[in-house]
C-alpha positions as CSV (number, residue, x, y, z in Angstrom):
1,M,0.0,0.0,0.0
2,K,1.3,3.4,-1.0
3,M,2.1,5.7,1.9
4,F,1.9,9.5,1.7
5,T,4.1,12.0,3.7
6,L,2.6,14.8,5.7
7,K,4.0,17.3,3.1
8,Q,2.2,15.4,0.3
9,I,-1.1,15.4,2.2
10,V,-0.9,19.1,3.0
11,K,-0.1,19.9,-0.7
12,A,-3.1,17.9,-1.9
13,L,-5.6,19.5,0.6
14,P,-6.4,22.6,-1.5
15,V,-7.3,20.4,-4.5
16,A,-9.6,18.2,-2.4
17,L,-11.2,21.2,-0.7
18,A,-11.7,22.9,-4.0
19,A,-13.6,19.9,-5.3
20,I,-15.8,19.9,-2.2
21,S,-16.4,23.6,-2.4
22,F,-17.3,23.3,-6.1
23,S,-20.0,20.8,-5.3
24,A,-21.3,22.9,-2.3
25,S,-21.2,26.2,-4.2
26,A,-23.5,24.8,-7.0
27,E,-26.6,25.5,-4.9
28,L,-29.3,27.3,-6.9
29,P,-29.1,31.1,-6.5
30,P,-31.9,33.2,-5.0
31,L,-35.0,33.7,-7.0
32,P,-34.3,37.3,-8.0
33,E,-30.9,36.2,-9.4
34,I,-32.4,33.5,-11.5
35,K,-35.0,35.9,-12.9
36,S,-32.4,38.6,-13.5
37,A,-30.3,36.2,-15.6
38,M,-33.3,35.2,-17.7
39,K,-34.3,38.8,-18.3
40,K,-30.8,39.8,-19.2
41,V,-30.5,37.0,-21.8
42,A,-34.1,37.5,-23.2
43,D,-33.6,41.3,-23.5
44,W,-30.2,40.8,-25.3
45,Q,-31.8,38.4,-27.8
46,I,-34.7,40.7,-28.6
47,E,-32.4,43.6,-29.1
48,H,-30.2,41.5,-31.4
49,F,-33.1,39.6,-33.0
50,H,-32.1,40.3,-36.6
51,D,-28.4,39.6,-36.0
52,D,-28.9,35.9,-36.8
53,M,-30.0,36.7,-40.3
54,E,-26.4,36.2,-41.5
55,R,-26.5,32.5,-42.3
56,E,-25.7,31.3,-45.8
57,N,-28.6,28.9,-45.9
58,E,-31.9,30.6,-46.9
59,W,-34.0,28.1,-45.1
60,E,-32.4,29.1,-41.8
61,N,-33.0,32.8,-42.5
62,R,-36.7,32.8,-41.8
63,F,-38.4,33.9,-38.6
64,N,-40.6,30.8,-38.8
65,A,-37.6,28.5,-39.2
66,W,-36.8,25.8,-36.6
67,T,-34.0,27.9,-35.1
68,Y,-36.5,30.6,-34.2
69,G,-39.2,28.2,-33.3
70,A,-37.0,26.8,-30.5
71,L,-36.4,30.4,-29.3
72,Y,-40.1,31.1,-29.2
73,I,-40.8,28.1,-27.0
74,G,-38.5,29.3,-24.3
75,M,-39.4,33.0,-24.8
76,E,-43.1,32.1,-24.3
77,K,-42.3,30.3,-21.1
78,W,-40.4,33.3,-19.9
79,A,-43.2,35.6,-20.9
80,Q,-45.5,33.8,-18.5
81,M,-43.4,34.7,-15.5
82,A,-41.9,38.1,-16.6
83,D,-43.0,41.3,-14.9
84,S,-43.6,43.0,-18.3
85,D,-46.0,42.2,-21.2
86,K,-43.3,43.2,-23.7
87,Y,-42.3,39.6,-24.3
88,Y,-45.8,38.5,-25.3
89,Q,-46.0,41.6,-27.5
90,F,-42.7,40.6,-29.1
91,L,-44.0,37.1,-29.8
92,L,-47.3,38.4,-31.2
93,K,-45.5,40.8,-33.5
94,V,-43.3,38.0,-34.8
95,S,-46.3,35.7,-35.4
96,E,-48.2,38.4,-37.2
97,D,-45.1,39.2,-39.3
98,N,-45.0,35.5,-40.1
99,N,-48.7,35.6,-41.1
100,W,-49.1,32.7,-38.6
101,D,-47.5,30.5,-41.3
102,L,-45.4,27.4,-40.7
103,G,-42.2,26.9,-42.8
104,P,-42.5,25.9,-46.5
105,G,-41.7,22.2,-46.2
106,K,-45.1,20.6,-46.1
107,Y,-43.8,17.4,-44.3
108,H,-40.6,18.7,-42.8
109,A,-40.6,18.5,-39.0
110,D,-38.4,21.6,-38.7
111,D,-41.0,23.7,-40.4
112,Q,-43.6,22.7,-37.9
113,A,-41.7,23.8,-34.8
114,V,-43.0,27.4,-34.9
115,G,-46.5,26.0,-34.6
116,Q,-45.8,25.4,-30.9
117,L,-45.7,29.2,-30.4
118,Y,-48.9,29.8,-32.4
119,I,-50.7,27.1,-30.3
120,E,-49.7,28.7,-27.0
121,L,-50.7,32.1,-28.2
122,Y,-54.0,30.7,-29.3
123,R,-54.5,29.2,-25.8
124,K,-53.9,32.6,-24.3
125,Y,-55.7,34.9,-26.7
126,K,-58.3,32.5,-28.3
127,K,-58.1,33.9,-31.8
128,P,-58.9,31.3,-34.5
129,E,-56.5,32.8,-37.1
130,M,-53.6,32.0,-34.8
131,L,-54.3,28.3,-35.2
132,Q,-55.8,28.0,-38.7
133,K,-52.7,27.4,-40.8
134,T,-51.1,25.0,-38.3
135,L,-54.4,23.0,-38.4
136,E,-54.5,23.0,-42.2
137,R,-50.9,21.8,-42.5
138,T,-51.2,18.9,-40.0
139,K,-54.6,17.8,-41.4
140,W,-53.1,17.7,-44.8
141,I,-50.2,15.5,-43.6
142,K,-52.6,13.1,-41.9
143,E,-54.6,12.8,-45.1
144,N,-51.5,12.5,-47.3
145,P,-49.0,10.5,-45.2
146,S,-45.5,10.4,-46.7
147,Q,-44.4,7.2,-48.4
148,Q,-40.7,7.8,-47.8
149,P,-38.7,5.2,-45.8
150,M,-37.6,5.8,-42.2
151,R,-34.0,6.7,-43.0
152,L,-32.3,10.0,-43.7
153,N,-29.9,8.8,-46.5
154,H,-27.8,11.9,-46.6
155,Y,-30.9,14.1,-46.4
156,K,-32.6,12.4,-49.3
157,F,-35.5,11.5,-47.1
158,V,-36.7,14.3,-44.7
159,E,-40.5,13.9,-45.0
160,R,-40.6,11.7,-41.9
161,W,-38.8,12.1,-38.6
162,T,-35.5,10.5,-39.8
163,W,-33.2,12.6,-37.5
164,C,-33.5,12.9,-33.7
165,D,-33.9,16.7,-33.7
166,A,-37.3,16.2,-35.4
167,L,-38.7,14.8,-32.2
168,F,-38.5,18.2,-30.6
169,M,-39.8,20.1,-33.6
170,A,-43.0,18.4,-34.6
171,P,-44.4,15.8,-32.1
172,P,-45.4,18.5,-29.5
173,V,-47.5,20.3,-32.1
174,W,-49.5,17.1,-32.7
175,A,-49.9,16.4,-29.0
176,K,-51.1,19.9,-28.3
177,L,-53.6,19.8,-31.3
178,A,-55.1,16.6,-30.0
179,N,-56.0,18.4,-26.8
180,I,-57.2,21.6,-28.4
181,T,-59.4,19.9,-31.1
182,G,-60.4,16.8,-29.1
183,D,-59.4,14.7,-32.1
184,E,-57.3,11.7,-30.9
185,S,-56.1,11.1,-34.5
186,Y,-53.5,13.8,-34.0
187,R,-52.1,12.0,-31.0
188,N,-52.3,8.5,-32.6
189,W,-50.6,9.7,-35.8
190,M,-47.8,11.3,-33.8
191,F,-47.3,8.3,-31.5
192,A,-46.9,5.9,-34.5
193,E,-44.3,8.1,-36.2
194,Y,-42.4,8.7,-32.9
195,V,-42.2,5.0,-32.2
196,A,-40.9,4.4,-35.7
197,T,-38.1,7.0,-35.2
198,T,-37.2,5.6,-31.8
199,N,-37.0,2.1,-33.1
200,H,-34.6,3.5,-35.8
201,L,-32.3,5.7,-33.7
202,Y,-32.5,4.8,-30.0
203,D,-29.7,2.8,-28.4
204,D,-31.3,0.5,-25.9
205,E,-28.1,-0.1,-24.0
206,E,-27.1,3.6,-23.7
207,H,-30.6,5.0,-23.4
208,L,-29.6,7.7,-25.9
209,F,-30.4,8.7,-29.4
210,Y,-28.1,8.7,-32.4
211,R,-28.6,11.9,-34.4
212,D,-29.4,10.0,-37.5
213,E,-28.5,6.7,-39.2
214,H,-25.1,7.8,-40.3
215,F,-23.9,7.8,-36.7
216,I,-25.2,4.4,-35.6
217,N,-22.1,2.4,-36.6
218,K,-19.7,5.3,-36.5
219,R,-17.1,5.6,-33.8
220,D,-14.9,8.5,-32.6
221,K,-11.7,7.0,-31.3
222,G,-13.7,4.1,-30.1
223,H,-16.6,6.1,-28.6
224,K,-20.2,5.9,-29.7
225,I,-21.2,9.3,-31.0
226,F,-24.2,10.7,-29.1
227,W,-24.6,14.4,-29.9
228,S,-25.4,16.5,-26.8
229,R,-27.8,18.9,-28.4
230,G,-29.4,16.1,-30.5
231,N,-30.3,14.3,-27.3
232,G,-31.2,17.6,-25.7
233,W,-33.8,18.0,-28.5
234,V,-35.3,14.7,-27.7
235,F,-35.2,15.0,-23.9
236,G,-36.6,18.5,-23.9
237,G,-39.2,17.5,-26.5
238,L,-40.4,14.7,-24.3
239,T,-41.4,17.1,-21.6
240,L,-43.5,19.1,-24.1
241,I,-45.2,15.9,-25.2
242,L,-45.8,14.5,-21.7
243,E,-47.5,17.7,-20.6
244,E,-50.2,17.0,-23.2
245,M,-50.6,13.2,-22.8
246,P,-53.6,11.7,-21.1
247,E,-53.0,8.6,-18.9
248,G,-52.7,5.4,-20.9
249,P,-50.2,3.2,-22.8
250,Q,-48.9,6.1,-25.0
251,K,-48.0,8.2,-22.0
252,A,-46.4,5.3,-20.3
253,Y,-44.2,4.8,-23.3
254,F,-43.0,8.4,-23.3
255,M,-42.6,8.3,-19.5
256,K,-40.3,5.2,-19.6
257,L,-38.3,6.8,-22.4
258,Y,-38.0,10.0,-20.4
259,K,-36.9,8.3,-17.1
260,D,-34.4,6.0,-18.9
261,M,-32.8,9.0,-20.6
262,A,-32.7,11.0,-17.4
263,A,-30.8,8.3,-15.6
264,S,-28.3,8.0,-18.4
265,I,-27.9,11.7,-18.9
266,I,-26.9,12.6,-15.3
267,K,-24.1,10.1,-15.4
268,L,-22.5,11.9,-18.4
269,Q,-22.3,15.4,-16.9
270,T,-18.8,16.8,-16.7
271,E,-17.1,18.0,-13.5
272,Q,-17.5,21.5,-14.8
273,G,-21.3,21.1,-14.8
274,H,-21.9,21.1,-18.6
275,W,-22.5,18.2,-20.9
276,A,-19.9,17.6,-23.6
277,M,-20.8,18.0,-27.2
278,S,-20.2,14.2,-27.6
279,L,-21.8,12.8,-24.5
280,K,-19.6,9.6,-24.3
281,A,-16.4,11.3,-25.3
282,A,-16.0,14.4,-23.0
283,E,-12.2,14.1,-23.2
284,L,-12.3,14.7,-27.0
285,Y,-14.6,17.8,-26.6
286,P,-13.5,19.8,-23.6
287,T,-15.1,23.0,-24.7
288,P,-18.3,24.0,-22.8
289,E,-21.5,23.9,-24.8
290,T,-24.7,25.6,-23.6
291,S,-27.5,24.5,-25.9
292,G,-27.4,20.8,-25.0
293,T,-26.6,21.7,-21.3
294,A,-29.6,24.0,-21.2
295,F,-32.0,21.4,-22.6
296,F,-30.8,18.8,-20.1
297,T,-31.0,21.2,-17.2
298,Y,-34.5,22.3,-18.3
299,A,-35.9,18.7,-18.7
300,L,-34.3,17.4,-15.5
301,A,-35.7,20.3,-13.5
302,W,-39.1,19.8,-15.1
303,G,-39.1,16.2,-14.0
304,V,-38.3,17.1,-10.4
305,N,-41.0,19.8,-10.4
306,Q,-43.5,17.2,-11.8
307,G,-42.6,14.7,-9.1
308,I,-41.4,12.3,-11.8
309,L,-37.7,12.4,-10.9
310,D,-36.3,12.0,-7.4
311,K,-35.0,15.3,-6.0
312,K,-32.3,13.7,-3.9
313,T,-30.8,12.1,-7.1
314,Y,-31.3,14.9,-9.6
315,L,-31.1,18.2,-7.7
316,E,-27.3,18.4,-7.7
317,P,-26.9,17.8,-11.5
318,I,-29.5,20.5,-12.1
319,E,-27.7,22.9,-9.8
320,R,-24.4,22.3,-11.5
321,G,-26.0,22.6,-14.9
322,W,-27.5,26.0,-14.1
323,K,-24.3,27.3,-12.6
324,S,-22.4,26.3,-15.7
325,L,-25.0,28.0,-17.9
326,T,-25.0,31.3,-16.1
327,S,-21.2,31.4,-16.0
328,H,-21.3,31.7,-19.8
329,I,-23.6,34.8,-19.9
330,R,-21.6,37.8,-21.0
331,K,-22.0,41.1,-19.2
332,D,-24.2,42.5,-22.0
333,G,-26.5,39.4,-21.8
334,L,-25.1,37.3,-24.7
335,L,-25.3,33.6,-23.9
336,G,-22.0,32.2,-25.1
337,Y,-20.7,28.7,-26.0
338,V,-23.8,27.8,-28.1
339,Q,-22.7,25.4,-30.7
340,P,-23.6,26.7,-34.2
341,V,-26.1,25.0,-36.5
342,G,-24.9,21.5,-37.0
343,A,-25.7,17.8,-37.0
344,G,-23.2,16.4,-34.5
345,P,-20.4,17.3,-32.1
346,G,-18.3,20.3,-33.1
347,E,-17.0,23.6,-31.8
348,A,-18.3,26.4,-29.7
349,W,-16.9,29.8,-28.6
350,P,-17.5,32.2,-25.6
351,D,-18.7,35.0,-27.8
352,K,-21.0,33.0,-30.2
353,T,-24.6,32.4,-29.6
354,E,-27.7,31.1,-31.4
355,V,-31.4,31.8,-31.0
356,Y,-32.2,28.1,-30.2
357,G,-29.6,28.2,-27.4
358,V,-31.4,31.2,-25.8
359,G,-34.7,29.4,-26.1
360,A,-33.3,26.4,-24.3
361,F,-31.8,28.6,-21.6
362,L,-35.1,30.4,-21.0
363,S,-36.9,27.1,-20.8
364,A,-34.3,25.9,-18.2
365,G,-34.7,29.1,-16.2
366,T,-38.5,28.7,-15.9
367,E,-38.1,25.3,-14.4
368,V,-35.1,26.1,-12.2
369,Y,-37.1,29.1,-10.8
370,K,-40.0,26.8,-9.9
371,L,-37.6,24.3,-8.4
372,K,-35.9,26.9,-6.3
373,N,-39.2,28.3,-5.2
374,A,-40.3,24.9,-3.9
375,L,-37.1,24.1,-2.0
């Protein structure tokens, strides 16, 4: 057995104490501080709303694109708890400018994401025109189901949910519409497609999703490749679906998937509190990343707040996740280290952000605030 001298023990003490203090200092901040961080990030994003219109791809440069759709989901959650009506006014203005339209791809899941905003605004303001075009699109899809196979094939087939991000974009729209219309066919159609995607992309051993078929047999220096934000899309999307599901076998299916993913996800959190861009290969991707981290923090906090996840097990990962996120907010309110648009692990920078990362952060903040309020 190796023996240590007193000098070696004393020298090691600061490191050990630092590790202890890091864990202890991850406690959630006071409620006003949580709210202040959210307001700062939301206000920065609204002020710089048009800055994201610099992308080369035209389909990403629309205010009803998936990138913005993800922002609006978080912004609407923030609007519910904000002290000012300006955030709802912002969302109404955007929706009116969009003519309450979804994106142009009739089947494409990404082009349905903005429908989640329109539905929530309809629930608040009860104006039929807010819902009309979303209903028309989804009804058409139901009546004209795609005949494409359940595979992406280098983006040859995108009419069905052949990539995991799609499970955040479209399924919640269908689950919400089932409740609003009272028509179970929306829920049943969504469930069948969701199961097909899960059977295609879910790893039953790891309880994580491959981004698409091209990653299933691919390895990165021996590691399976599970993209952080990709799994964040799925995990966050599950909460949006579960909120809409009545008791029964379908809800039980989503609940098991959610719990299994939660148990897997907390084991992959880094010592710094974030989740690495490649969940099983943190040593290969040491840079912090806030979009995946925000989705995980949001969905875990949601589970504790709902009484689905055990607070004793999940509170510390949530605390550490929130601490990591807020440490990357610049003084002016920019949320840094958001990985750019992509389809797998990549790079992120302290001065680079994206609207979907802000949406995920605001979603996380709403649940973290509720959690802190209940402690």
